[in-house]
KOLROVEX-499617 format. One record per residue (C-alpha): residue in one letter; x, y, z. Coordinates in steps of 0.25 Angstrom, whole numbers, plus 5000, padded with zeros to 4 digits. Example, Ala and Ser with C-alpha at 12.3 -4.5 7.8 and 13.67 -1.06 7.14 Angstrom:
<atoms>
a504949825031;s505549965029;
</atoms>
This chain:
<atoms>
m516250594979;e515950544993;t516250635004;t517350575012;q517950685021;t517050735032;m517050885034;h516850965047;r515450975053;i514451045043;g513151085048;f511851135042;l512251275048;d513451345054;l513251475059;k514651495065;g515251515051;q514251635048;h514451705062;d515951695061;q515951775049;i515151885055;k515451885070;a516252015070;e515152085062;v514052035072;f514752055084;a515052205080;r513552225078;f513252155091;e514252265097;e513352365091;v512152305097;y512752305110;e513152455110;k511752495107;t511152385116;a510052365105;f509752215109;s508352205106;g507752265094;g508452405091;p509252465079;f510052325076;v508752255074;e508152375066;t509452375057;f509252225054;e507852245051;n508052345040;e509252265035;f508452145034;a507252205028;a508152265017;f508752125015;c507352065013;d506852175004;t505752205013;k505352345020;y505352295034;a505952185043;v505652155058;a506652085066;c506251995077;n506751885087;n506651765078;g506051715066;t504851645073;s504451775079;a504451835065;l503551735060;h502651755072;l502651915071;a502351905057;m501051825059;l500651925069;a500952035060;l500051975050;g498951965060;i498951815060;g498451755073;p497551645079;g496551585069;d497451605058;e498251505049;v499551525042;i500051425031;i501551385033;p502451275028;a502551145036;n504051145033;t504651265040;f505251295053;i504251295065;a504351445067;t503551475054;a502351405061;w502651465074;g502451605069;v501051565065;s500651495078;y501251605086;s500251705080;g499151615084;a498851555070;t498951425065;p500051375055;v499451295043;f500651205037;a500851185022;d501751085015;c502951115008;d503451094993;p504150964992;n505351034984;t505451174989;w504951135004;e504251275004;i502851285007;d501951214997;v501151324989;e500151214984;t499751184998;i499551325004;a498251354999;s497551225005;k498051275019;i497351405018;t496051425026;r495251555031;r496151565043;t497451565034;k498151705036;a499551685030;i500551595023;v501951585028;g502951535018;v504351485023;h505651515014;l506051375019;y507651355020;g507851485014;q507051465001;p505851554998;f504451484996;d503651514984;v503151644990;d502351694977;a501551564977;v501251574992;a500951724991;t499951694980;i499251594989;a499251695001;a498751814992;s497651734987;h497151705001;g497451835007;l498551775016;f499851835021;l501251765016;l502251765026;e503751725023;d504451635033;a505851685029;a506651625041;q507651545032;a507651635020;h508451765022;g508751815009;a507951715001;r507251764988;y505951724981;k505951764967;g507051874970;k506351934983;k506851914996;v506051835005;g505351905017;s504852005007;l503851915001;g502651905011;e502051985022;m503251965030;g504551875030;c504951815043;f506451785045;s507251705055;f508651755059;y508951635068;p510451615068;g510451495058;k509651575047;n510251635035;l510251765042;g510251725057;a510451815069;c511451795080;g510251755088;e508751745085;g508051835075;g506851855065;g506251955056;i505051995048;t505152065034;t503952135029;n503552255019;n502352285027;e502552395037;a501352355045;y501952225048;l503252295052;e502552375062;h501752265068;l503052165068;h503752275076;s502652275086;l502552135088;r503952105090;n504052205101;h502952175111;g501852235102;s502352375104;k502752485095;v502952585107;r503652525119;y502752475130;y501552495122;h501052365116;d500052355105;e499952205103;l500352075108;g501852075104;f503151995106;n504552025110;m505251975097;r506252085094;m507652055088;g508852085096;g509952175091;l511052075092;e510251985082;a509952095073;a511352145073;s511852005069;l510752005058;s511252125052;v512652075051;k512251945045;l511252015035;r512452075028;y512951925025;l511651865022;n511651875007;e513051815007;w512751705016;n511451675007;i512251674994;r513251565001;r512051485005;k511451484991;s512851444985;i512851324995;a511451284992;q511751294977;r512851194979;y511951094987;f510951104974;n512051094964;e512950984970;m512050904979;i511650794970;n511150684980;a509650664975;d509350604989;i509450754994;r508450854991;l508651004992;q507551114993;a507051144979;q507351294974;p506351364966;d506651474956;f505951574965;s506851544977;e508151604981;s508451524994;v509451565004;f509651425009;h509451445024;l509351285024;m509851185013;v508751075016;a508750945009;t507850825010;v508450675011;k507750545012;d508350505025;r508750625034;s509350545045;d510250465036;f510650595028;t510950665041;k511750555046;y512550545033;l512850695034;n513250705048;e514250595045;k514850685035;n514850795046;i513650865040;y512550905049;p511250955042;g510151025049;l508650985049;h507551085045;y506451045049;p506150895054;v504650925057;p503751005049;c502851105056;h501551035054;l502050915062;q502650985074;n502050955087;a501851105089;y500851105078;s500150955080;h498951035084;l498751075070;g498450935066;y499550915055;r500050765052;e501150705046;g500950695031;d500150835030;f501350905023;p502250785016;n503250885010;a503650955023;e503650825031;y504550765020;l505450885021;s505450885036;s505850735037;h506950735026;c507550885026;v508950905030;s509751045031;l511051035024;p512251135027;m511851265022;y512551395027;a513351505021;e514651465028;l514751325022;s516051305014;d516051255000;e516851145005;e515751115016;v514651125005;s515351024996;y515550925007;v514050935011;i513650914997;d514550804994;a514050735007;l512550755002;n512950694988;n513550574994;y512350535003;
</atoms>
């Protein structure tokens, strides 16, 4: 039946509903941080690191100031630098590429699978050269990539496998938590993520103690003993307030992810408009649906239609990495990665957050089916 009554504004994300639920708990933890004046690093960061490592089923977690720094530090901990190459998908947020470039290495882009939109395993081998040192797989929109397939290629060529799990807190690959599957897993705690700080934040998970010690040094001015600096380091610590907010939110994350999965299932089951395609869900993957991305033939028309219904979708990402001006010097051209380019010009992010009501989900799905 055609949607006739317009609902209140529905965006692709609404953080206020989440924070209203936990405001008292978060502010109580902020009071503790103030009492200890532990504003940079310190006990609240260490507590969150231990909690997050346990959540990810890894031995260690290292907190830092944001997810981009997490990728950067991971590259350095792997010994990647000038003259090296790292293979990454073309369809990802630009930070995946920044992590490579900040280390002095060169990102080498690969196309995506036309259905899952994850890195295309079949094209990776053709990108490997004698300078290749690592492959970064992105758990795109909260859905794990085919880790075993990529890991097999990496192992056969002696390459590191790094997980960009910035959007996938709590996702599982063949029953195992992301962040525990490669050399390291890199996370963002940007406020809009499934697990987002009250502020900026990032983290790295690993089972390798040598990486742990190096990451601790790198994020803290290259120092293990105060005022003694062993290498070129960075000021990339996490703040105590951010860590305190993350510790509170981590207790709710499973509940929030379950709600996201329930909403996603309704999209898959009830959205029957053949002109709207959703991300394919392989059996090996248990997504946490950070984003509910769809592709449509005419994005402008589709967005205009939804806006008229008071539905305001998001857009992730309109320009693939290989066509960004920042990487024009690498010589990529339009047509090099047709699947990533199609996705970038046809994708739309539908409303997806745990606080969506059943009524709101029904309203959005009804609008989609009547487009």
